[in-house]
C-alpha positions as CSV (number, residue, x, y, z in Angstrom):
1,M,226.0,118.6,-9.5
2,I,227.8,118.8,-6.1
3,L,231.4,119.9,-6.1
4,S,233.6,119.1,-3.2
5,R,236.0,121.8,-1.9
6,Q,239.6,120.8,-1.5
7,Q,241.2,121.6,1.8
8,P,244.3,123.8,1.7
9,G,246.4,121.2,3.6
10,K,245.7,118.5,1.0
11,K,246.5,120.9,-1.8
12,R,250.0,121.4,-0.5
13,L,250.5,117.6,-0.2
14,I,249.9,116.8,-3.9
15,P,253.2,118.2,-5.2
16,L,255.1,116.4,-2.4
17,A,253.4,113.1,-3.2
18,L,254.2,113.5,-6.9
19,L,257.8,114.1,-6.1
20,V,258.0,111.0,-3.9
21,L,256.4,108.9,-6.6
22,S,258.8,110.1,-9.2
23,L,261.7,109.1,-7.0
24,L,260.4,105.7,-6.2
25,A,259.1,104.8,-9.7
26,P,261.5,102.7,-11.8
27,P,262.7,104.1,-15.1
28,V,260.5,103.4,-18.2
29,D,263.4,101.7,-19.9
30,G,264.4,99.7,-16.9
31,L,264.2,96.4,-18.8
32,A,266.3,97.9,-21.6
33,Q,269.2,98.9,-19.3
34,G,271.3,96.8,-17.0
35,R,273.6,97.7,-14.2
36,R,275.6,101.0,-14.7
37,G,273.6,101.7,-17.8
38,N,275.0,98.9,-19.9
39,T,272.7,97.1,-22.3
40,P,271.8,93.6,-20.9
41,S,272.3,90.5,-22.8
42,P,269.3,88.6,-24.4
43,E,269.6,86.0,-21.6
44,E,269.4,88.7,-18.9
45,I,266.4,90.3,-20.6
46,R,264.7,86.8,-20.9
47,K,265.2,86.2,-17.1
48,Q,263.8,89.7,-16.3
49,Y,260.7,89.0,-18.4
50,E,260.3,85.6,-16.7
51,K,260.3,87.2,-13.3
52,M,257.8,89.8,-14.5
53,Q,255.6,87.0,-15.8
54,E,255.8,84.9,-12.7
55,K,255.0,87.9,-10.5
56,E,252.0,88.9,-12.6
57,R,250.5,85.4,-12.8
58,S,251.0,84.8,-9.0
59,R,249.6,88.2,-8.1
60,E,246.2,88.1,-6.4
61,A,243.9,90.3,-8.5
62,R,241.8,93.0,-6.8
63,P,238.0,92.5,-6.6
64,Y,237.4,95.1,-9.3
65,E,239.8,93.5,-11.8
66,R,238.6,91.1,-14.5
67,D,241.2,88.4,-13.4
68,H,239.7,88.2,-9.9
69,S,238.5,84.8,-8.6
70,N,234.9,86.1,-8.6
71,I,235.1,86.5,-12.3
72,H,237.2,83.4,-13.0
73,G,235.0,81.2,-10.8
74,P,232.1,80.6,-13.3
75,L,234.5,80.3,-16.2
76,K,236.5,77.5,-14.5
77,E,233.6,75.1,-15.1
78,I,233.4,76.0,-18.7
79,I,237.2,75.6,-19.3
80,A,237.2,72.4,-17.3
81,R,234.7,70.8,-19.8
82,L,237.4,71.1,-22.5
83,G,239.6,68.7,-20.5
84,N,243.3,68.2,-21.3
85,C,243.2,70.2,-24.5
86,T,246.1,72.6,-23.9
87,V,249.9,71.8,-23.6
88,R,252.9,73.9,-22.6
89,V,255.5,73.9,-25.4
90,F,259.2,73.9,-24.3
91,C,262.2,74.4,-26.6
92,D,265.6,73.4,-25.2
93,G,264.0,73.5,-21.7
94,Q,262.6,77.0,-22.0
95,K,258.9,78.0,-22.1
96,K,258.1,79.1,-25.7
97,S,254.3,78.9,-26.2
98,L,251.1,77.0,-25.5
99,G,249.7,74.4,-27.8
100,T,246.1,73.4,-28.7
101,V,245.3,69.7,-29.1
102,L,243.4,69.1,-32.4
103,S,243.2,65.3,-32.5
104,K,243.4,62.1,-30.4
105,R,246.5,61.2,-32.4
106,G,248.5,63.8,-30.6
107,E,248.4,66.6,-33.2
108,V,248.9,70.0,-31.7
109,L,248.8,73.5,-33.3
110,T,251.2,76.2,-31.8
111,K,253.0,79.4,-32.8
112,A,255.6,78.5,-35.4
113,S,258.1,81.4,-35.0
114,E,259.0,80.4,-31.4
115,L,260.0,76.9,-32.2
116,K,263.8,76.5,-32.1
117,G,265.7,73.5,-30.7
118,K,264.5,70.3,-29.1
119,I,260.7,70.4,-28.6
120,E,258.8,68.9,-25.7
121,C,255.2,69.4,-24.6
122,R,254.1,69.3,-21.0
123,L,250.6,68.1,-20.0
124,A,248.4,69.2,-17.2
125,D,249.6,66.4,-14.9
126,G,253.2,67.3,-15.4
127,G,254.0,64.5,-17.9
128,T,256.2,65.4,-20.9
129,L,256.0,64.2,-24.4
130,P,258.6,64.7,-27.2
131,A,257.3,66.4,-30.3
132,R,258.3,67.1,-33.9
133,V,257.2,69.7,-36.4
134,V,255.1,68.2,-39.2
135,G,254.4,71.4,-41.2
136,V,254.4,75.1,-41.0
137,S,252.0,77.8,-42.4
138,E,254.2,80.9,-42.6
139,P,251.4,83.4,-43.3
140,H,249.5,82.3,-40.2
141,D,252.7,81.6,-38.1
142,L,251.1,78.2,-37.2
143,A,253.0,74.9,-36.8
144,L,251.6,71.4,-36.6
145,L,253.3,69.3,-34.0
146,Q,253.1,65.5,-33.7
147,L,253.4,64.3,-30.1
148,E,255.0,60.9,-29.5
149,G,254.6,58.6,-26.5
150,N,252.1,56.7,-24.4
151,L,250.6,59.7,-22.8
152,I,248.9,60.8,-26.0
153,G,245.8,58.9,-25.0
154,E,245.3,61.3,-22.1
155,L,244.9,64.3,-24.5
156,Q,241.4,65.6,-25.4
157,P,241.1,67.5,-28.7
158,V,239.2,70.8,-28.8
159,R,236.2,71.3,-31.1
160,L,236.8,74.5,-33.1
161,S,233.5,76.4,-33.5
162,I,232.2,77.0,-37.0
163,D,229.8,79.7,-35.8
164,A,230.5,83.4,-36.2
165,P,233.0,84.8,-33.6
166,P,231.7,86.8,-30.7
167,S,230.8,90.4,-31.4
168,V,232.9,93.4,-30.3
169,G,232.6,93.9,-26.5
170,S,232.1,90.2,-25.7
171,F,234.1,88.6,-22.9
172,I,236.5,85.8,-23.8
173,A,238.9,83.5,-21.8
174,T,242.2,82.0,-22.6
175,A,242.8,78.4,-21.3
176,D,246.1,77.5,-19.6
177,S,248.0,74.2,-19.7
178,A,246.7,73.2,-16.3
179,G,243.1,73.2,-17.3
180,G,242.2,76.6,-15.8
181,V,241.6,80.1,-16.8
182,L,244.9,81.9,-17.8
183,A,243.3,85.4,-18.4
184,I,240.2,87.1,-19.5
185,G,239.7,89.7,-22.2
186,V,237.2,91.6,-24.3
187,V,236.9,91.4,-28.1
188,S,238.1,94.7,-29.4
189,V,237.9,94.5,-33.2
190,A,236.0,92.3,-35.6
191,P,238.1,89.8,-37.7
192,R,240.3,91.6,-40.2
193,G,243.6,91.2,-42.1
194,L,246.7,92.5,-40.3
195,K,249.2,93.6,-42.9
196,Q,252.4,95.6,-42.4
197,R,255.1,96.0,-45.0
198,G,258.7,95.6,-44.2
199,I,261.1,98.4,-45.2
200,L,264.9,98.7,-45.1
201,G,265.1,102.5,-45.4
202,I,266.9,103.1,-48.6
203,S,266.4,104.7,-52.0
204,F,268.5,104.6,-55.2
205,S,270.0,107.0,-57.6
206,Q,268.0,108.1,-60.6
207,R,269.5,105.5,-62.8
208,E,267.2,102.4,-63.0
209,D,270.0,100.0,-63.8
210,S,272.0,101.0,-60.7
211,T,272.0,99.5,-57.2
212,K,273.9,102.5,-55.8
213,L,272.2,104.0,-52.8
214,G,271.1,107.6,-53.2
215,Q,269.7,108.0,-49.7
216,V,269.7,106.2,-46.4
217,F,266.9,107.2,-44.1
218,P,267.9,107.9,-40.4
219,G,266.5,105.6,-37.7
220,T,265.8,102.7,-40.2
221,G,267.3,99.2,-40.3
222,A,269.7,100.4,-43.1
223,A,271.1,103.2,-41.0
224,K,271.4,101.0,-38.0
225,A,273.3,98.4,-40.1
226,G,275.8,101.1,-41.2
227,L,274.8,101.5,-44.9
228,K,275.9,104.7,-46.5
229,V,275.0,106.9,-49.5
230,G,277.1,105.6,-52.4
231,D,277.1,102.0,-51.3
232,E,276.4,99.6,-54.1
233,I,274.3,96.5,-53.3
234,L,275.7,93.4,-55.0
235,E,273.8,90.5,-53.4
236,I,270.8,90.0,-51.1
237,D,270.8,86.8,-49.1
238,G,273.3,85.3,-51.6
239,K,271.3,86.3,-54.7
240,A,273.0,88.7,-57.1
241,V,271.2,91.9,-58.0
242,S,271.9,94.4,-60.8
243,S,269.2,97.0,-60.6
244,G,267.1,98.9,-58.0
245,R,264.0,97.2,-59.3
246,E,265.5,93.7,-58.4
247,V,266.4,95.0,-55.0
248,A,262.9,96.3,-54.4
249,E,261.3,93.0,-55.6
250,I,263.3,91.0,-53.1
251,L,262.9,93.3,-50.2
252,G,259.2,93.7,-50.9
253,K,258.6,90.1,-49.8
254,K,260.2,90.7,-46.4
255,L,258.3,91.3,-43.2
256,P,259.1,93.6,-40.3
257,G,261.8,91.9,-38.2
258,D,263.2,89.8,-41.0
259,K,267.0,89.8,-41.3
260,V,268.7,90.3,-44.6
261,H,272.4,89.6,-45.5
262,L,273.8,92.2,-47.9
263,K,277.0,92.1,-49.9
264,I,277.9,95.7,-50.9
265,R,280.7,97.6,-52.7
266,R,282.1,100.7,-50.9
267,E,285.0,102.6,-52.5
268,A,286.2,99.6,-54.4
269,K,286.0,97.4,-51.3
270,E,283.4,94.6,-50.9
271,L,281.8,94.3,-47.5
272,E,279.1,92.0,-46.0
273,I,276.5,93.6,-43.8
274,D,273.5,92.1,-41.8
275,A,270.4,94.4,-41.6
276,K,267.0,94.1,-40.0
277,M,263.8,95.0,-41.8
278,G,261.7,97.7,-40.1
279,S,258.0,98.6,-40.4
280,D,256.4,101.0,-42.8
281,I,255.6,103.3,-39.8
282,E,257.8,106.3,-39.5
283,P,260.9,105.4,-37.3
284,D,260.2,108.2,-34.7
285,R,256.6,107.2,-34.3
286,Q,257.5,103.5,-34.2
287,N,260.0,104.1,-31.4
288,R,257.4,106.0,-29.4
289,L,254.9,103.1,-29.9
290,D,257.5,100.5,-28.9
291,R,258.3,102.4,-25.7
292,M,254.6,102.7,-24.8
293,N,253.8,99.1,-25.6
294,L,256.8,97.8,-23.5
295,L,255.4,99.5,-20.4
296,A,253.0,96.5,-20.2
297,G,255.6,93.8,-20.9
298,P,257.2,92.1,-23.8
299,L,255.6,91.7,-27.3
300,S,255.7,88.8,-29.7
301,Q,258.5,88.9,-32.2
302,R,256.1,88.0,-35.0
303,R,253.0,90.2,-34.4
304,S,251.8,91.4,-37.8
305,N,251.1,90.2,-41.4
306,F,248.3,87.7,-40.6
307,P,245.6,87.0,-43.2
308,T,242.8,87.3,-40.5
309,V,242.9,88.0,-36.8
310,L,240.4,88.6,-34.0
311,Q,241.8,91.4,-31.8
312,H,241.1,91.4,-28.1
313,D,242.7,93.1,-25.1
314,T,243.7,90.0,-23.0
315,Y,246.9,90.6,-21.1
316,L,249.2,87.8,-22.5
317,F,252.9,87.2,-22.5
318,P,254.5,86.1,-25.8
319,N,255.1,82.5,-24.5
320,E,251.3,82.3,-23.7
321,C,250.3,82.3,-27.3
322,G,249.2,79.2,-29.1
323,G,246.5,78.2,-26.7
324,P,242.7,78.1,-27.3
325,V,240.4,81.1,-26.8
326,V,237.0,80.3,-25.4
327,S,233.7,82.3,-25.4
328,L,231.5,82.5,-22.3
329,D,229.2,79.8,-23.7
330,G,232.1,77.4,-24.0
331,R,232.8,77.6,-27.7
332,V,236.5,77.5,-28.9
333,I,236.5,80.5,-31.1
334,G,240.2,80.6,-32.1
335,I,243.9,80.3,-31.1
336,N,246.0,83.1,-29.7
337,I,248.8,83.9,-32.1
338,A,250.5,87.1,-30.9
339,R,250.8,89.8,-28.3
340,G,250.8,92.9,-30.4
341,G,250.7,95.8,-28.1
342,R,249.9,97.2,-24.6
343,V,246.2,96.4,-25.1
344,E,246.3,94.3,-28.2
345,S,246.4,90.5,-28.5
346,Y,245.5,88.6,-31.7
347,A,243.8,85.3,-32.2
348,L,243.3,83.3,-35.4
349,P,239.6,82.6,-35.9
350,A,238.5,79.0,-35.5
351,T,237.2,78.4,-39.0
352,E,240.4,79.5,-40.7
353,T,242.5,77.7,-38.1
354,F,240.7,74.4,-38.9
355,E,241.3,74.8,-42.6
356,I,245.0,75.4,-42.0
357,F,245.1,72.3,-39.7
358,L,243.7,70.1,-42.5
359,Q,246.2,71.5,-45.0
360,L,249.1,70.9,-42.7
361,R,248.0,67.4,-41.9
362,A,247.7,66.6,-45.6
363,G,251.2,68.0,-46.2
364,N,249.9,70.7,-48.7
365,L,251.8,73.5,-47.0
366,G,255.2,71.7,-46.9
367,P,257.1,69.9,-44.2
368,S,259.6,71.3,-41.8
369,P,263.3,70.9,-42.7
370,D,263.8,68.0,-40.3
371,Y,260.6,66.3,-41.2
372,L,262.0,63.6,-43.6
373,A,264.9,62.8,-41.2
374,R,262.4,61.9,-38.5
375,L,260.1,59.6,-40.5
376,S,260.1,55.9,-39.9
377,V,260.8,53.4,-42.8
378,S,257.1,52.4,-43.0
379,E,256.1,56.1,-43.2
380,I,258.7,56.7,-45.9
381,D,257.4,53.7,-47.9
382,K,253.8,54.8,-47.6
383,K,254.6,58.3,-48.8
384,M,256.8,57.0,-51.6
385,A,253.9,54.7,-52.8
386,S,251.5,57.6,-52.7
387,L,253.8,59.9,-54.6
388,S,254.6,57.2,-57.1
389,G,250.9,56.8,-57.9
390,K,250.5,60.6,-58.3
391,L,253.6,60.6,-60.6
392,E,252.2,57.8,-62.8
393,T,248.9,59.6,-63.2
394,A,250.7,62.9,-64.0
395,E,252.9,61.1,-66.6
396,K,249.8,59.5,-68.3
397,T,248.1,62.9,-68.4
398,L,251.2,64.4,-69.9
399,Q,251.4,61.7,-72.6
400,D,247.7,62.1,-73.5
401,S,248.2,65.9,-73.7
402,T,251.3,65.4,-75.9
403,R,249.4,63.2,-78.3
404,Q,246.5,65.6,-78.4
405,I,249.0,68.5,-79.1
406,E,250.6,66.6,-82.0
407,K,247.2,65.7,-83.5
408,L,246.1,69.4,-83.4
409,K,249.4,70.5,-84.9
410,S,249.0,68.0,-87.8
411,E,245.4,69.1,-88.5
412,I,246.5,72.8,-88.5
413,D,249.4,72.0,-91.0
414,E,247.0,70.2,-93.3
415,L,244.6,73.1,-93.2
416,R,247.5,75.5,-93.9
417,K,248.5,73.5,-97.0
418,A,245.0,73.3,-98.2
419,R,244.6,77.1,-97.9
420,I,247.8,77.6,-100.0
421,S,246.7,75.2,-102.7
422,R,243.3,76.9,-102.9
423,E,244.8,80.3,-103.2
424,K,247.0,79.1,-106.1
425,A,244.0,77.5,-107.8
426,E,241.9,80.7,-107.6
427,K,244.7,82.8,-109.0
428,A,245.1,80.5,-112.0
429,M,241.4,80.6,-113.0
430,P,240.7,83.0,-116.0
431,T,238.7,86.1,-115.2
432,R,235.5,86.4,-117.3
433,R,234.8,89.8,-118.8
434,R,231.2,90.9,-118.2
435,L,229.5,92.1,-121.4
């Protein structure tokens, strides 16, 4: 091994260079602080993130970076074969996500938790189509959109691969709404469940029939909401509770980031408090992780508690989730569903995604709140006829079961009477003495 000797002049320049860099570097929490140290509004934060995203996507990658044109070049042909399969989803005029076209009828899958307000989808040529939510799968954070308009014929659905996903270390690409390569990444972890329990940060007194708080843990959602030791929880999201067990049962179904509305009693006065569920990671450690993750940009609001995800290290922004993920041999292996960390993005595997799509299309997972209001008269009549047929079948089955139950009860009663009669007859018979 050959070691190079550092010159004395260069050695003296290192501390000076570090000092200059420290003065020029922006603060880590620059996005979390506005002018004069004031906390910026959500709208200001959104605009800052949009500028960051625009700058990042327009930046010319260096030759040694994976997003350089030398790497993208061969992949462009693979992505181009997919055609017009990706749309850009807007809500009230703001970019919210990407969408993956699943059928020629204009059915599109996208990230559900980002959908708020009037929904429109923009195609590669700039054309815009209105869309409505047909159904939502909460566990997968997937929503099925139905596009409407004459431009539906220009869409080309993807073919989700039924083969095993690429192995760890394989390169993958994310397609953008313009028919090109948005970003390239590497598969980091094989498909697995991604579970994280939501916690409020409270414990109760030793009495099981009490909802009085015995402890409020610092740094948790409970402490940030202003809950105090001695507060008595009366209601959670409008539902009355009378014991710590009931409170734990309701809160146990919440996810990190969910909001809960509490009605409490404090010193004979009733108050209403809104709190936000945290994660089951210790608050101090969670804060450190959040600060470290934010160095690389914003994260998805919903980024945990998925049944199965394929983890990769593609650099995505939250509003770039919902689009197809493609392997180097051109297979669509899944749909991006969340930006989870500095080097963590998650995709739903193709096989599971297709199953959810079929269930959403069939209406098995329940429609969105505005679904019925948007149906045409003919669609309503068709669904009513279908449900009426199912109801008739169910009623006939119930009647047959009722008759069968009555018949069985009658037979059991007859046997019970026969048993009693037999017991009486046997007792009345004289006992013969054996000689």
